FIKOL-967523 format. One record per residue (C-alpha): residue number from 1; y negated, z, x. Coordinates in nm, 4 decimals. Last residue first. Layout:
<rs>
{NUM,{Y,Z,X}}
...
</rs>
This chain:
<rs>
{43,{-11.4526,9.8847,7.2975}}
{42,{-11.3661,9.6516,7.5844}}
{41,{-11.3872,9.8323,7.9204}}
{40,{-11.0112,9.8259,7.9790}}
{39,{-11.0047,9.4501,7.9286}}
{38,{-11.2687,9.4120,8.1992}}
{37,{-11.0635,9.6219,8.4431}}
{36,{-10.7445,9.4339,8.3534}}
{35,{-10.9201,9.1038,8.4229}}
{34,{-11.0650,9.2355,8.7502}}
{33,{-10.7186,9.3462,8.8624}}
{32,{-10.5756,9.0095,8.7606}}
{31,{-10.8398,8.8200,8.9596}}
{30,{-10.7820,9.0322,9.2690}}
{29,{-10.4046,8.9799,9.2387}}
{28,{-10.4544,8.6043,9.2016}}
{27,{-10.6764,8.6016,9.5104}}
{26,{-10.4207,8.7942,9.7153}}
{25,{-10.1389,8.5668,9.5999}}
{24,{-10.3384,8.2574,9.6980}}
{23,{-10.4237,8.3992,10.0401}}
{22,{-10.0548,8.4778,10.0978}}
{21,{-9.9471,8.1294,9.9914}}
{20,{-10.2074,7.9656,10.2174}}
{19,{-10.0904,8.1763,10.5119}}
{18,{-9.7272,8.0826,10.4420}}
{17,{-9.8133,7.7132,10.4280}}
{16,{-10.0078,7.7322,10.7550}}
{15,{-9.7222,7.9216,10.9230}}
{14,{-9.4666,7.6652,10.8082}}
{13,{-9.6844,7.3824,10.9419}}
{12,{-9.7232,7.5590,11.2758}}
{11,{-9.3453,7.6075,11.3026}}
{10,{-9.2875,7.2408,11.2228}}
{9,{-9.5342,7.1402,11.4955}}
{8,{-9.3710,7.3733,11.7486}}
{7,{-9.0251,7.2418,11.6618}}
{6,{-9.1494,6.8848,11.7138}}
{5,{-9.3023,6.9751,12.0489}}
{4,{-8.9747,7.1392,12.1576}}
{3,{-8.7820,6.8274,12.0532}}
{2,{-9.0052,6.6125,12.2700}}
{1,{-9.2237,6.3423,12.1260}}
</rs>
């Protein structure tokens, strides 16, 4: 395996991890917004 191939693989792995982290943060934010919305509707 060439060094450039290895760097490309590592870069792809980093990108996949970052994408997963972003999706997770977005989902958590959606869930929190819905929680706060439901809490606001409680009498």
